[in-house]
N, C-alpha and C positions, 0 to 999 in steps of 0.2 A: 903816491905818498911813500917816502923812504923810511927805512928803519931808524928808530931813535931808541936811546937807552936812558935809564935813570939808575941812580945808586940808592939802594935801601939796605940798611943793616950791613953795609960794607960789600954788598953784592951788586954787580952790574946786571940789570934785567932788561930783556928786550921788550919793547912796547909795540912790536909788530912792524908792518902789517901781518895779520894772521889770516889763513884761509884753511877751511876744513880739508883734510886729506881726501883724495878720491881713490877709487879702485879697491882691490882686494887685499892689499898689503896693510897690516895693522901694526900699531906701535904699542898696543896694550896687550894684556894677557888673555883677553876674550872680547867677543864682539859686543857684549853689553857695555863694557867699559869703553870700548872704541866708539860706540854710538854716542855715549855721553860726551866724550872728548870732541867728537866732530860737531855735535850740536853746540857746544860751548864756543868752539873756534868759528863756526859758521855765524854765530851771533855777532862776532867781532870782525867779520869779513867787511872790508871797506865798501863792497857793493851792497851790503845789508845794513850795517850799523850807521847810526847818525854821527857819532863822534868816537870812532874806535880808539883813537889815541888816548881818550879819557875813559875808556871802558863803557861809554854810554851807547846803548843800543838804540833806544828811541825814547820819545817823550821828554827829552831835555835832561832827565835825571835817572832814567831807568838803566841800571848797570848790570853787567854780566858777572862781575866780581868786585869785591870791595876796593881793592887796590891792586897794583901790578904784582906786589909780593904775594898776595893771596891768589891771584890768577895763576902764577907759575907754581905755587904750592898745590893748587887743584890739579893742574896738568900732571905734575909729578906723581901725585897721589893716584890719579886715574891710571897712569901707566904702570904703577906698581901694585895696583889693586888685584887681589886674587879672585878667582871665580866663586869663592865662598865667603867673601868679605863685603862689607857695606861702608861706604864713605858718607860721613855726616858733614853737611855744609850749613853754616849759620850766617845768614846775611852776607853771602859772598866770600866767606872764609872757611877753609876746611878745618874742622875742629876735632875730628876723630875718625879712626877706622876700627871697625869691630868685626870679629869673626861671626858670621851668621850662617847661611847655607846657600846653595846654588840657586834656589828658587826665591830667595829674598831679593829685594831691590838692591841694585849695586850702588845707588846714590839716594840718600834722603836729604832734602834741603828745605829750608824755610827762610823767609825774608821779612824784615821789618816788623817782627812780632813784639808788640808791647801790650801789656795787660793793665786792666783796672785804672787806677789813678794816673798812670804814666802814659796812657794811650792817647797822645796828642802830638801835634806837629812840633811844638816847642821842645818837647822831650826828645822826639826823633832827631831833630836837627842838632841838638846838643850831642847826642850819641854819634851822629854822622860826622860832625866836626872833630870828634875825639877818635875817629877811626874805628868805632865799635859797631857800626851798623851801616847799611846801604839801602837805597830804595830800588827794589827789583821790578817795579811795574808789575805787569801780569805775566809776560813771557820773556822778559830780558833776564831777570835773575833766575829763571827756571830753565834757561837755555833753549827755548823752543820757539823763538821769534824767527820767522822766515821772510821778513821784509814786508813791504806794503801789500804784496800779493795776498798775504794771509788775511787781510781785512777786506779785500776787494769784494768777495762774494757776499759777505754779510752787509756791506755798505750798499751794494747794488740792490739786495733784497729789501733793505730798509727804505731806500728811495722808492722802489717799486711798490712796496706796501703802503707808502704814504700818499699815493695818488688817489684822487677822489674819483667818483663815478664819472663826473664831467670830464676829468682829465683822461680817463680811460677811453672816453668817446672820441678822443683825438686832439685835445687841446693841450697836451702835456708840453709840447715844444714851445709854448708861449710862457712857460714858467721859468723862474729864476731860482737857483739854489745859491745860498750865500753862506759858506762856512768860514770860520776863522781858523787859520793854521793849515799848513800843507806839509807837515812832518811825517814821521813814520806811520802814523795812523790816519791823520787827515789827508795825507797824500793820495789815498785811494779814492777820495771823493770825486775829483774831476773826471776820472775814467768811468766810475760808477754812474755819474750823472749823465755823461754823453751816451753810455750804453742804454740809458733809459730815455734818451732823446731830448734831454733837457739842456738849457743854457746854464752855465756854471761860472760863478765869479768867486774865486778863492783869494783870501787876503792873508799875507804872511809878511812879517817884518824882515825876515831873513831871505834875501834873494837866492842864496845857495840852495835852500829847500825847494824853491820853485824850479830852479835850474835842474835839479835832480829829477823832478817829475817830468820836465821836458825831455831830458836825456833818455828816460825809460819809457817814454811814450804815454805817460799817464795824463799829461796836460798839453793842450795845443799851443798856447801862446803865453808869453810873459810880457807884462807892460808895467810901466812905472807911473802912469797917469790914469786917474779915474775917468777922465773924459775919453781917453782912447779905449779903455775897457768898455764903457757904455756904448761907444760907437760900434765896436765889434759885436757886442751882444745884441744890440737893437737890429743890426743888419742881419745877424743870424736868425733872430726871431722872425723878421720879415720874410726871410727865405724859407723858414721852417726847418732850419738846420741845427743840429746839436753842436755845441761848441763849448770849450772850457778855457777860461782866462785865469791866469795867475797874476794878481796885482800885488806889487811890492808896496806895503803900507801897513798902517796900524789900525786895527778894528776900531779903536777908540776915536780915531779921526774919520775913517771912511764911513762907518755906519751912520753917524749923525748927518754926514753930508748926503748919503743916499736918501735918508729919510727926508731931509730938507728939500731934495729934488723930486720927491714923490715916487721914488723907485722902491716898490714893495715886493720883496721876495716871497715865494711860497714857503721855502724852508730856510731857516737861519740856524746854523749849527756852530758850536764852539766849545772850548773846554768848560766843563761843569756848568753849562747853561748861562754863563755870564754874557756871552754874545747875544743869546736870545733875549735875556732880560734887558740888555742895553738897547736892542732893537725896539722892543716894545715901548721903552721909555722915550726913545727918540721919535718913534712913530706918533706917539700921543702928542708930542710937542709940535711936530712939523706936518703931519699928514692926516687928512681926514680919511675915514674908512673907505677903502676902495678895493679893486681887484688885486689879489696877492700875486701879481705877476708883472713882468715887463711885457708889454704887448704893443704891437703896431696899431695905431688908431684906425688905419685904413682897413684892417682885417676884421674889425668889429661890425 
């Protein structure tokens, strides 16, 4: 990805790519300021961020700074910040520097704060469009996102904790995990699933997200056909092998088709439970109650 620029308020500003400095040479007045600077830039490293050219770190909308003008203002402020000063950042924009003391935080920030009657998505989007606010997700706007690896351990433990007593007795490999989305957070699921010995079918409408998981070794195979995905999964189940498949598709299309074919996963995951609710609805329409797994009939 090459460097691009845009003009705001008469200034030409670089849009990256950015990469956190390494080594012992610092560009700030102290290591605390340097640490914050490196965290911010690491969030926008092309190997870490989802869409660094748009300041999006993960989750489709989670940003590290409100806009490029704010990003460069934050960088400048951090480099000029003294060891007894504190930088205030409001929803991705630096709004003040105060003299505090050397034991005070070097940076205080908050994102997307709305109160009372105005605490709703309609009001947030109005402010966002006006350039007055941004969505920082959990770790994007606080500059502490470290890529999909950061969610891998928790995802592994979640899958491991969800196994039943019967599964622990040795039948885990005959289970299917069906998540929706393989982005910055969901992208940890294929590796976490295979680490648990499971068969995994991940669905994402964006092939680039799946390709990124292939490149980093988090996912085994990408396919564009549900028939091909099920062929690979059933073969893996028959052999007792863990495997992960990334299917390019839309959950709204794939989940009803799986239910129609009688393919019942043990786990269904997706953003804010909509995929799980969709599965339950489709299953009621197409599938009688059965074993929540893909299994080879000859193994029963």
